[in-house]
C-alpha positions in Angstrom: 0.0 0.1 -0.2 1.1 3.4 -1.1 1.4 6.0 1.8 1.3 9.5 0.7 4.1 11.6 2.7 2.7 14.4 4.8 4.0 17.6 6.5 5.5 17.5 9.8 2.6 20.1 10.8 -0.4 17.8 9.0 -3.3 17.6 11.6 -5.0 14.1 11.5 -7.8 15.2 13.8 -9.2 18.0 11.5 -9.2 15.6 8.3 -12.7 14.5 6.9 -11.6 10.9 6.3 -9.4 9.1 8.5 -6.1 8.7 6.5 -4.0 5.6 6.6 -1.2 6.2 8.9 2.1 4.7 8.7 3.0 2.0 11.2 5.5 2.7 13.7 9.1 1.1 12.9 8.9 -1.2 15.8 7.0 -4.5 15.5 3.8 -4.4 17.4 1.1 -6.9 18.4 -2.6 -6.6 17.5 -5.2 -6.6 20.2 -8.5 -8.7 19.2 -10.6 -6.0 21.1 -9.2 -2.8 20.0 -7.7 -1.6 16.5 -4.8 0.0 18.2 -1.3 -1.1 17.8 0.5 -1.9 21.0 4.1 -1.3 21.4 6.2 -4.1 22.6 8.3 -3.3 25.5 12.0 -3.8 25.2 12.7 -6.8 27.3 15.0 -9.9 27.1 13.4 -12.8 25.4 12.2 -15.5 27.6 12.5 -19.4 26.9 9.6 -20.7 25.3 7.8 -23.5 27.1 4.6 -25.0 26.4 2.1 -24.5 29.3 0.2 -27.7 28.6 3.2 -30.0 28.9 4.4 -30.3 32.4 7.7 -31.7 32.8 8.6 -33.4 36.2 11.0 -31.7 38.2 14.6 -33.3 37.8 17.0 -33.5 40.5 20.2 -32.1 39.3 23.0 -34.7 39.5 26.1 -33.5 41.2 29.3 -34.8 39.7 32.8 -34.9 41.2 36.1 -33.6 39.5 36.4 -37.0 37.7 32.9 -36.8 36.3 31.6 -39.6 38.3 28.2 -39.6 39.3 27.9 -38.9 42.8 25.8 -41.2 45.0 22.5 -39.8 46.4 22.6 -38.4 50.1 21.6 -40.6 52.8 19.8 -39.8 56.0 22.7 -38.7 58.5 23.4 -41.2 61.3 23.9 -40.1 64.8 27.3 -38.7 65.7 29.7 -41.5 66.9 32.1 -40.5 69.7 35.3 -38.8 68.5 38.3 -40.9 67.8 41.4 -40.2 69.5 43.8 -37.9 67.7 46.1 -40.6 67.1 43.7 -42.9 65.4 42.2 -40.1 63.2 43.0 -40.2 59.5 44.6 -37.1 57.8 41.8 -34.5 56.5 41.9 -33.6 53.1 42.7 -30.0 52.1 39.7 -27.7 52.4 38.4 -26.3 48.9 38.7 -22.6 49.0 35.3 -20.7 48.4 35.0 -18.7 45.1 34.8 -15.0 45.8 31.4 -14.9 44.4 29.9 -17.3 46.9 30.5 -14.7 49.8 28.1 -11.9 49.8 30.4 -8.6 49.2 29.9 -6.0 52.1 29.1 -2.8 50.3 29.3 0.6 52.1 26.9 3.0 50.8 26.8 6.7 51.4 23.5 7.5 49.5 20.3 5.9 48.1 22.0 5.7 44.6 24.7 3.5 46.2 22.1 0.8 47.5 20.8 0.4 43.9 24.3 0.1 42.5 25.2 -3.1 44.5 26.7 -5.7 42.1 23.8 -8.5 41.6 25.3 -11.9 41.8 23.3 -14.1 39.7 25.4 -17.0 38.5 24.9 -20.8 38.2 26.5 -23.0 40.7 28.3 -24.8 38.3 30.3 -21.7 37.1 30.8 -20.9 40.9 32.5 -24.1 41.8 35.6 -23.3 39.5 35.6 -19.8 39.9 39.1 -18.6 41.1 39.7 -16.3 44.1 40.2 -12.9 42.8 41.1 -10.1 45.2 39.2 -6.8 44.7 41.5 -3.7 43.5 40.5 -0.5 45.6 40.8 2.7 43.2 43.5 5.0 44.5 42.3 8.5 45.3 38.6 7.7 45.2 36.4 9.3 47.6 33.1 7.8 46.4 32.0 4.4 47.1 30.3 4.1 43.8 33.6 4.4 42.0 35.0 1.2 43.5 31.7 -0.9 43.4 32.9 -2.7 40.2 36.4 -3.3 41.4 38.3 -1.0 39.1 41.9 -0.5 39.1 44.0 2.5 38.7 45.6 0.6 35.6 42.5 1.2 33.8 42.3 5.1 34.6 43.4 7.1 31.5 46.3 9.2 33.5 46.8 11.3 30.4 43.4 12.5 30.9 44.1 13.7 34.4 47.0 15.6 33.1 44.9 17.0 30.3 42.1 18.2 32.9 44.8 19.6 35.2 46.6 21.4 32.5 43.7 22.9 31.1 42.6 24.3 34.5 45.9 25.6 35.4 46.7 26.9 31.9 50.0 25.1 32.0 51.6 22.8 29.3 50.6 19.2 29.3 54.3 18.2 29.9 54.6 20.1 32.9 51.5 18.7 34.3 52.5 15.2 33.6 55.9 15.7 35.1 54.5 17.1 38.5 51.9 14.5 38.5 54.4 11.8 38.5 56.7 13.5 41.0 53.6 13.7 43.6 52.5 10.1 43.0 56.1 9.2 43.8 55.8 11.2 47.1 57.1 14.5 46.3 56.0 17.4 48.7 55.2 21.0 47.8 58.3 22.5 49.8 60.7 20.1 48.3 59.5 20.9 44.7 59.3 24.5 45.2 62.9 24.8 46.6 64.8 21.9 45.0 62.9 21.3 41.7 62.5 24.9 40.4 63.4 23.7 37.0 60.1 21.9 36.7 58.0 24.2 38.8 58.9 27.5 37.3 57.5 30.6 38.7 54.8 29.0 40.6 54.1 30.0 44.2 53.3 27.3 46.9 49.7 28.6 46.7 49.6 27.7 43.0 51.0 24.3 43.7 48.4 23.4 46.4 45.9 24.5 43.8 47.6 22.2 41.2 47.4 19.5 43.9 43.7 20.2 44.4 43.1 20.1 40.8 44.9 16.8 40.2 42.8 15.2 43.0 39.5 16.6 41.2 40.8 15.4 37.9 41.2 11.8 39.2 37.6 11.9 40.5 36.5 13.1 37.0 38.3 10.3 35.2 37.1 7.6 37.7 33.5 8.8 37.5 33.8 8.7 33.8 34.8 5.2 33.8 32.2 4.3 36.3 29.5 6.0 34.3 30.7 4.5 31.1 30.4 1.1 32.5 27.0 1.6 34.0 25.3 2.9 30.9 27.0 0.2 28.9 25.3 -2.4 31.3 21.9 -0.7 30.7 22.3 -1.2 26.9 22.2 2.4 26.0 25.8 3.1 25.4 26.7 4.2 21.7 29.3 6.2 20.1 28.0 9.5 20.8 27.5 8.8 24.3 31.1 7.5 24.6 32.6 10.5 23.1 30.6 12.9 25.5 31.7 10.8 28.6 35.3 10.9 27.1 35.2 14.7 26.5 33.4 15.5 29.8 35.9 17.9 32.1 33.9 18.1 35.3 31.8 16.1 37.6 28.7 18.1 36.9 29.0 17.2 33.2 29.1 13.6 33.9 26.2 13.7 36.3 24.1 15.4 33.5 24.9 12.5 31.1 24.2 9.9 34.0 21.1 11.5 35.3 18.6 9.7 32.8 20.4 6.3 33.6 20.5 6.3 37.5 18.9 3.3 38.9 16.1 4.2 41.2 14.0 2.4 43.7 10.8 3.0 41.7 11.3 3.1 38.0 11.7 6.5 36.5 9.3 7.7 33.6 12.7 8.3 31.5 13.1 4.4 31.8 9.4 3.8 31.1 9.7 5.5 28.0 12.8 4.2 26.8 11.5 0.7 27.4 8.4 1.5 25.3 10.4 2.9 22.6 8.9 6.4 22.9 12.4 8.0 23.1 12.8 7.2 19.2 9.5 8.7 18.5 10.5 11.6 20.6 13.5 11.9 18.4 11.5 11.7 15.3 9.3 14.6 16.3 12.5 16.6 17.1 13.9 15.7 13.6 10.4 17.0 12.1 9.3 13.7 10.8 5.4 12.9 10.8 4.4 10.7 13.5 0.8 9.9 14.8 1.1 9.7 18.6 -2.2 8.3 18.8 -0.9 5.0 17.4 0.7 4.4 20.6 -2.0 4.4 23.0 -2.5 1.0 24.6 -5.2 0.5 27.3 -3.5 -2.7 28.4 -0.3 -0.7 29.3 -0.7 1.6 32.6 1.6 3.9 31.3 0.1 4.8 28.1 -3.6 4.2 28.5 -4.7 7.5 27.3 -3.4 10.3 24.9 -2.5 12.4 27.8 0.0 9.6 29.1 1.6 9.5 25.7 2.0 13.1 25.4 3.6 13.5 28.9 5.9 10.8 28.5 7.0 12.3 24.9 7.2 15.6 26.8 9.4 14.4 29.3 11.9 13.0 26.6 12.1 16.0 24.5 12.3 18.2 27.7 15.6 16.3 28.6 16.8 16.7 25.2 16.2 20.3 25.2 18.0 20.6 28.7 20.9 18.9 27.3 21.2 20.7 24.1 21.2 24.2 26.1 24.2 23.3 28.2 26.1 24.4 25.4 24.5 27.9 25.3 27.2 30.0 27.4 25.3 33.2 27.9 22.6 31.4 30.0 25.4 30.3 32.5 27.2 33.6 33.1 26.8 34.9 36.6 26.5 38.3 35.7 23.0 37.4 34.1 21.7 36.2 37.3 20.8 38.4 40.5 21.4 37.0 44.0 18.6 38.1 46.5 18.4 37.8 49.9 15.3 38.7 52.2 14.5 38.1 55.9 12.2 35.5 56.6 8.9 36.8 58.1 8.8 34.1 60.8 12.3 32.8 61.0 13.1 30.0 63.6 16.1 32.1 65.0 15.6 35.7 65.9 18.5 37.8 64.7 18.6 39.7 68.1 22.1 41.1 67.4 21.2 42.1 64.0 24.1 40.4 62.5 22.6 39.8 59.2 20.9 43.4 59.1 22.8 43.9 56.0 20.9 41.1 54.0 17.5 41.9 55.1 17.1 43.1 51.6 20.3 42.5 49.5 20.3 42.1 45.6 23.5 42.2 43.6 24.7 40.5 40.5 25.9 36.9 41.3 29.3 37.7 39.8 30.1 40.6 42.3 29.0 39.1 45.5 32.1 38.8 47.8 33.1 35.7 49.5 32.3 37.0 52.8 28.7 37.7 51.7 28.1 34.4 50.3 29.1 32.6 53.3 27.2 35.2 55.5 23.9 34.6 53.5 24.7 30.8 53.5 24.8 31.0 57.5 21.7 33.0 57.5 19.7 30.6 55.5 21.0 27.9 57.5 19.8 29.5 60.7 16.4 30.1 58.9 16.9 33.8 59.3 17.4 34.5 55.5 15.8 33.3 52.2 18.4 33.4 49.5 17.3 33.1 45.9 18.7 33.5 42.3 16.7 35.1 39.6 17.7 35.5 35.9 17.5 39.0 34.3 14.3 39.9 32.6 16.0 39.5 29.0 17.3 35.8 29.9 14.0 34.2 29.4 13.5 35.5 26.1 17.1 34.7 25.3 16.2 30.8 26.1 13.1 30.8 24.1 15.1 32.3 21.2 18.1 29.8 21.6 15.5 26.8 21.8 14.1 28.1 18.5 17.3 28.4 17.0 18.6 25.0 17.9 15.6 23.1 17.0 13.9 25.4 14.5 10.7 25.7 16.5 9.7 29.1 14.6 6.1 28.4 15.6 4.1 25.5 17.0 1.4 23.6 15.2 -2.2 23.3 16.7 -2.3 19.6 17.0 -1.0 16.8 19.2 2.7 17.2 18.3 2.3 21.1 18.8 0.7 20.3 22.6 3.8 17.9 23.2 6.5 20.4 22.1 4.7 23.4 24.0 4.6 21.3 27.2 8.4 20.2 26.7 9.4 24.0 25.8 7.6 25.1 29.0 8.8 22.7 31.2 12.5 22.8 30.0 12.6 26.4 30.8 11.6 26.0 34.3 14.1 23.0 34.5 16.9 25.3 33.2 16.0 28.1 35.5 16.1 25.8 38.5 19.2 23.9 37.0 21.2 26.9 36.2 20.3 28.8 39.8 21.5 25.7 41.8 24.7 25.4 39.9 25.5 29.1 40.2 24.7 29.1 43.9 26.8 25.9 44.4 29.5 27.5 42.2 29.5 30.8 44.4 29.6 28.8 47.5 32.6 26.7 46.2 34.3 29.7 45.2 33.6 31.5 48.5 35.1 28.5 50.5 38.3 28.5 48.4 38.8 32.2 48.9 38.1 31.8 52.8 40.8 28.9 52.9 43.3 31.0 50.7 42.6 34.1 53.2 43.1 31.8 56.3 46.4 30.3 54.9 48.0 33.7 53.8 47.2 35.0 57.4 48.5 31.9 59.0 51.6 31.9 56.9 52.6 35.5 58.0 51.6 34.8 61.6 54.0 31.8 61.7 56.8 34.1 60.2 56.3 36.4 63.3 59.9 37.5 64.2 61.4 36.0 67.5 62.7 38.2 70.2 66.6 37.7 70.7 67.9 38.8 74.0 71.5 39.7 74.4 71.6 38.7 78.0 70.0 37.0 80.8 66.7 38.8 82.2 63.4 37.9 83.8 60.3 38.1 82.1 56.8 38.4 83.5 53.9 36.7 81.6 50.4 37.6 82.3 47.2 35.7 81.0 44.7 38.2 81.6 41.1 37.1 83.3 38.4 38.7 85.3 36.5 36.1 86.6 39.2 33.5 87.5 41.9 35.8 87.9 45.2 36.8 85.9 47.6 33.8 85.6 51.1 35.1 86.0 54.7 33.3 85.6 58.2 34.6 85.8 60.5 33.1 83.1 64.2 33.1 82.5 64.9 34.5 79.3 67.8 32.2 78.5 66.6 28.8 79.9 62.8 29.6 79.6 62.5 28.0 82.8 59.7 28.9 85.1 60.9 30.8 88.4 57.7 31.6 90.0 54.0 31.4 89.2 50.9 32.9 90.7 47.2 33.8 90.1 46.1 37.4 91.0 42.8 38.8 90.7 42.3 42.1 89.2 39.4 43.1 91.6 39.0 42.4 95.3 36.0 40.2 96.1 34.8 42.5 99.0 36.4 45.7 98.2 35.6 48.3 95.6 35.8 47.6 91.8 36.9 50.9 90.6 40.4 50.2 90.2 42.4 46.9 90.7 44.5 48.2 94.0 45.4 44.5 94.8 46.6 43.6 91.4 48.9 46.9 91.5 50.4 46.0 94.8 51.1 42.3 93.5 52.6 43.6 90.4 55.1 45.9 92.0 56.2 43.3 94.4 57.0 40.8 91.5 58.9 43.5 89.5 60.7 44.2 92.6 61.8 40.8 93.5 62.8 39.4 90.3 64.1 42.4 88.6 61.6 42.0 85.7 62.8 43.7 82.4 59.8 42.6 79.9 56.3 42.0 80.7 54.3 39.9 77.8 50.6 40.5 78.1 48.0 38.3 76.4 45.4 40.3 74.3 42.4 38.4 75.9 39.5 39.4 78.5 40.8 41.7 81.1 43.9 42.9 78.8 42.6 46.7 78.9 42.3 46.5 82.7 45.7 44.8 83.1 47.3 47.6 80.7 46.0 50.3 82.8 47.6 49.0 85.9 50.9 48.4 84.0 50.8 52.1 82.7 50.5 53.5 86.2 53.2 51.1 87.6 55.6 52.0 84.7 55.4 55.8 85.5 57.2 55.2 88.7 61.0 56.0 88.4 62.0 52.7 89.6 60.2 50.8 87.0 61.0 53.4 84.2 63.3 50.7 82.2 60.5 48.1 82.1 58.9 47.6 78.8 55.7 45.6 78.0 54.2 44.2 74.7 50.8 42.7 73.8 50.7 39.5 71.7 47.9 37.4 70.6 46.8 34.8 73.0 44.3 32.7 70.7 44.7 29.1 71.1 46.7 29.3 74.4 43.8 28.0 76.5 43.1 25.2 74.1 46.5 24.1 74.0 47.0 24.3 78.0 44.4 21.5 78.4 45.5 19.4 75.9 47.2 16.0 76.2 50.4 17.3 74.6 50.5 19.8 77.1 50.1 17.5 79.9 53.1 15.5 78.3 55.2 18.6 77.9 54.6 20.1 81.2 53.7 17.2 83.6 54.4 19.4 86.7 52.3 22.3 85.8 48.7 23.2 86.0 46.9 24.5 82.8 47.0 28.1 84.2 50.6 28.0 84.4 51.0 26.4 81.0 48.7 29.3 79.6 51.0 32.1 80.6 54.3 30.2 80.1 53.1 29.5 76.3 52.6 33.2 76.0 56.1 34.2 77.2 57.5 31.4 74.8 55.4 33.0 71.9 57.3 36.0 72.5 60.7 34.2 72.3 60.0 31.9 69.5 56.3 32.3 67.9 56.8 29.4 65.4 57.6 26.8 68.1 54.5 27.4 70.1 52.1 28.3 67.2 52.6 24.9 65.7 51.5 23.3 69.0 48.0 24.6 68.4 45.6 23.6 65.5 45.3 26.3 63.3 41.7 26.8 63.3 42.1 28.0 67.0 44.2 30.9 66.2 41.2 33.1 65.1 42.7 34.5 62.0 40.3 33.6 59.5 36.9 34.3 58.4 33.6 32.0 58.5 36.0 28.9 59.3 32.9 27.2 60.8 31.1 27.4 57.4 33.8 25.7 55.3 34.3 22.1 54.9 36.3 21.1 57.8 38.4 18.6 56.1 39.6 21.0 53.0 40.3 23.5 55.8 42.6 21.3 58.0 44.5 19.9 54.8 45.2 23.4 53.6 46.2 24.9 56.9 48.5 21.7 57.6 50.3 22.3 54.2 50.7 26.0 54.9 52.4 25.1 58.5 54.5 22.5 56.6 55.6 25.0 54.0 56.6 27.6 56.7 58.3 25.2 59.0 60.3 23.7 56.3 61.5 27.2 54.7 62.5 28.2 58.1 64.2 25.0 58.9 64.6 23.3 62.2 67.5 22.2 64.6 67.6 18.5 64.6 69.2 18.2 67.8 66.6 20.7 69.4 63.3 20.3 67.5 60.2 18.9 69.4 57.6 16.7 68.1 55.2 19.2 66.7 58.1 21.0 64.6 59.5 17.9 63.3 56.4 16.3 62.2 55.7 19.7 60.1 58.6 19.0 58.0 58.3 18.0 54.6 58.1 14.4 54.4 58.0 13.6 58.0 54.9 12.2 60.2 54.4 12.3 63.8 55.6 8.5 64.2 59.1 9.5 62.4 59.3 12.7 64.5 59.0 10.5 67.7 61.3 7.8 66.1 63.9 10.8 65.6 63.9 12.1 69.2 63.9 8.5 70.5 67.1 8.0 68.4 68.5 11.4 69.4 67.7 10.4 73.3 69.5 7.0 72.9 72.5 7.7 70.7 73.1 11.5 71.6 73.0 14.3 69.2 73.0 13.9 65.3 76.4 14.7 63.8 75.2 14.7 60.0 71.9 14.4 57.9 72.9 10.9 56.9 72.1 9.5 60.1 68.3 10.0 59.4 68.8 7.2 57.0 69.5 4.6 60.1 66.2 5.6 61.6 63.3 3.0 61.0 60.6 4.5 58.8 62.9 7.0 56.9 63.8 5.4 53.5 65.6 6.9 50.5 62.4 8.8 49.5 61.6 10.2 52.9 65.1 11.3 53.5 65.1 13.1 50.0 62.0 15.2 50.9 63.2 16.2 54.5 66.8 16.5 54.4 67.2 20.0 53.0 64.8 21.3 55.7 66.6 20.1 58.9 70.1 21.5 60.2 72.6 19.9 62.2 73.9 22.6 64.7 77.0 21.6 66.7 76.6 21.8 70.5 78.6 24.7 72.3 80.7 22.1 74.0 81.7 20.0 71.1 85.2 19.0 71.2 86.1 18.1 67.6 84.1 20.5 65.2 85.8 18.5 62.3 83.3 15.8 62.8 80.5 18.3 61.4 79.8 19.1 58.0 79.2 22.8 57.6 76.8 22.2 54.7 74.4 20.5 57.1 74.1 23.9 58.5 72.7 25.2 55.1 69.9 25.0 52.9 72.0 22.8 50.5 70.4 19.4 49.9 72.6 16.4 50.2 72.2 15.3 46.9 73.8 18.5 45.6 76.9 18.3 48.0 79.2 16.9 45.2 78.1 19.6 43.1 78.7 22.3 45.7 82.2 21.0 46.1 82.8 21.8 42.5 81.4 25.1 42.7 83.6 25.9 45.7 86.5 25.0 43.5 85.4 27.3 40.8 85.4 30.1 43.3 88.7 29.1 45.0 87.0 28.8 48.3 87.2 26.2 51.2 84.3 24.4 52.6 85.7 25.2 56.3 85.0 28.9 55.5 81.4 28.8 54.9 79.5 31.4 56.5 82.3 33.7 57.3 82.1 37.3 56.5 85.0 37.1 53.9 83.4 33.8 52.4 80.2 35.5 52.0 81.6 38.6 50.2 83.4 36.7 47.8 80.3 34.8 46.9 78.5 37.8 46.2 81.2 39.2 44.1 81.3 35.8 42.2 77.4 36.1 41.9 77.7 39.5 40.2 80.4 38.9 37.7 80.0 35.3 36.3 77.7 34.0 33.9 75.4 31.4 35.6 74.5 29.7 32.4 78.4 28.9 31.6 78.7 28.0 35.4 75.6 25.6 35.3 77.2 23.8 32.1 80.5 23.5 34.0 78.7 21.9 37.0 76.3 19.8 34.8 73.3 21.0 36.5 70.2 23.2 35.5 70.4 26.9 35.9 67.8 27.1 38.7 70.0 24.6 41.0 73.0 26.8 40.3 71.4 29.8 41.6 70.0 28.1 44.7 73.5 27.1 45.6 75.1 30.4 45.1 72.2 31.8 47.1 72.9 29.3 49.9 76.6 29.9 50.0 75.9 33.5 50.4 73.9 33.2 53.7 75.6 33.0 57.2 75.4 29.6 58.8 72.0 29.0 60.5 70.4 32.1 59.2 66.8 32.6 60.4 64.9 34.3 57.6 62.6 35.7 60.2 65.0 38.1 61.3 64.5 40.0 58.1 61.3 41.2 59.5 60.8 44.0 62.2 61.3 43.0 65.8 58.4 42.9 68.1 57.1 46.4 69.2 57.2 47.6 72.9 54.5 49.8 74.3 55.2 52.8 76.8 51.7 53.9 77.2 48.1 53.2 76.5 45.2 55.1 75.1 41.5 54.4 75.7 38.7 54.5 73.3 37.3 57.5 75.1 40.5 59.3 74.0 40.1 59.0 70.5 38.3 61.4 68.1 37.1 61.2 64.5 39.8 62.3 62.0 42.5 61.6 64.3 45.8 59.8 63.0 47.1 56.9 64.8 49.5 53.8 64.1 48.9 50.1 64.4 49.4 46.5 63.4 47.2 44.4 61.4 45.9 41.7 63.3 43.5 39.8 60.7 42.8 40.3 57.1 39.5 39.3 55.4 38.0 39.8 52.0 35.8 42.7 53.4 38.5 44.4 55.4 41.4 44.4 58.0 41.4 44.4 61.8 43.9 46.7 63.2 45.4 47.0 66.7 45.7 50.7 67.4 46.7 50.2 71.2 43.3 51.4 72.8 42.2 47.6 73.7 39.6 47.4 70.5 40.6 46.5 67.1 39.5 48.9 64.6 38.2 47.7 61.2 39.6 49.1 58.0 37.0 48.7 55.1 38.3 47.4 51.6 36.9 49.1 48.5 35.6 46.6 46.2 37.5 48.0 43.4 40.9 49.0 45.4 42.1 46.6 47.9 45.2 47.8 49.6 48.5 45.5 49.8 48.5 44.8 53.2 48.9 41.6 55.4 48.9 40.3 58.9 51.5 41.9 61.0 52.1 45.0 58.6 52.5 48.3 60.5 50.1 50.9 59.2 49.1 54.5 59.6 45.3 55.0 59.9 42.8 57.9 60.2 39.7 57.5 62.6 36.8 57.4 60.0 33.9 56.4 62.4 33.6 56.0 66.1 30.9 54.4 68.2 32.1 54.3 71.7 29.0 52.6 73.1 29.5 49.7 70.6 33.2 50.0 70.8 33.3 50.0 67.0 36.0 51.9 65.1 36.0 52.4 61.7 39.2 53.3 60.0 40.7 54.8 56.7 44.3 53.8 55.5 46.8 56.6 55.0 49.8 54.7 54.5 51.9 51.4 55.2 54.8 52.0 57.5 56.5 48.6 57.3 55.9 45.0 56.2 56.0 42.4 58.6 58.1 40.2 56.3 59.3 40.6 52.8 57.4 37.5 51.4 59.5 37.6 48.2 62.6 36.3 50.3 61.0 33.1 50.9 62.7 29.9 49.0 
């Protein structure tokens, strides 16, 4: 029968006579009661059996290994008494069960994992001879889904990982591959930055941490891609186009979009239903403008397509998914500046904002692209507390742009007034709503992730500068008074010897008498004078906690007296001291002291050697970040620990004096290795050279390579034979470069025994100014960066501490009060904390001022910098001081000197 071809927009409902319609391509089964074709679902063919013929059930014969039929089992007899061991026959070896006989324990983190447990459906005959195969766990995987099929890293496309990282980091593929290989072999960031400059290039430690994070993300993408491809292939829907899409996906979000229609669910999804019914092919025909009569797919015997509305609904769902998938390539829809972030206060929130911490966000509206990290985190916190409602809405023109993009992609200039037109209209409307929801969720998620990354970077930058706080060097022995202020429980005080840092006396002194007037702490002043006279105190170290302002008032009054005119005092951060004083580490280090003594002693030690004390405290307790409780704790902890390792490694440690907290922070070392080093030191005496580290259990060639350049061997003052020590062990020269260094010294006509002397350093600097480093590198047989590092190392004095390049700690002679400040007044202060919205500055009045940052012009200042500011606003009752930057007086530390 010849069928006349009709237009895509022909309407079968309006024709006078019902024309013959083309049959669907799939085979259909005629129903005797209805003259309507039925779509045969896509199911596996079952084995045909004759229902009339009932065959008796056969008992399966079990055969042994020699194919001899086993005898039928007999009824077991009662067990006899066991024979003595001597009379027993030797037992045959036990057969090993196949791996598939044991039900695997699958740990799941989501509902999706439950549906992805491997189904073990095999015949017993196949399992009897199955070999025991050990499951391989996928390296670097964080999702149990990825491991559920026993994948191996050998199957993972490592080149794809490098390609993703190179694309995200904007570097060459060769550089990405080399760094990935080095990191997989155990290379640490401090080692790569200092000793593999020829590979790292001009990247900073921050760039390297970003590279490491990108590599971890790339591994997850590649692993997820393999998982998605395997699951889709198992469902029978993997084709060439799908394979290409999976292989060219660069993010987890892209892979999730591909896998979404094929995810197993507890209840069968409508997408799976329409695929089983073959309606996905019909939907593709509609989109390609082929004529289809959708009424031919109605089947009252199938609950999913009983009516025309059911068929329309399923077809609309399929077309909606296709439209949404195609619209992923329309870049303009995903631009953050086309979306507005809007925050409002909930009318009936579960928590009241009594302090009005979120007042700024009661009616907040700004393009999503220009919302700062602190604002995103603040709105997230408000929404979590049910105080705020945060939404993302597109700009007005974007909805029309979506309609225009759909028309351009699919050619929907107008829709026909028939069944197909109704389906397309539903699909387009649904696709618009779904796109709006999808894009808004993605932008909100991207903003949150970006804000978290920024917050971690800010925290790390502050921590880096805090750890580089210069130590106080005393040229003579003196007594120091440490005061940990407190109003309710009193001030914890301790007298410490500046040379030995041993406690001479400790006491708790209350600021105010319980019975007397509380207008002035007379008792505290009397006790303070007594301690200063008794011990001849030269320096007072005060923590900046609660009660600090009252303690400073007393100190200022006492220091006005002539007998105490030579006494100086300083205020230092005490964040984390209380946490450390009650920790197990503090109890092990100071078993004879109570926590209140430990807290004041730790303050004094922070003054003399800040790095040694700060590493004892978990970084997130130091109070130098922003919204740290709203950030992923695992990511924050990892980033901060890497920052600590970077700074400790750069500063270097004395292998014969360093504690466990310092040693475990060195690149390549762990807490167990640090304890092993100290145990070796206690048992065998001080280390004489770096090579002795190799004799310690747990420190192999790779670990030694990573840590050796960051530890130093400083000979004791009472050493008899100084020749036993290698002076290169007191420099940043790595042991792998010792032979090259000897060649370099030969070119300079210098002796290794003169390293560190003023004459030696002067001659190295003259050589550096006159010689061509490229030619020197060729003579030495090393790369240019290694040559520059060796020359720089030889131009430094022995055991040089780079922290001494920073300004020494400030001492105070008098204190001002907030009442003495006036608007427009110019004062100086130290930056205490830096955030994305401003910097907190200590201006010496007991209350930190806030220096607001302009969104378009952020000043180049960091924690510890000394700056001059002007009082811009003053709220004495609320103790709020607004500042305006005048100029930067001095940097805490020249960060470009870090190597």
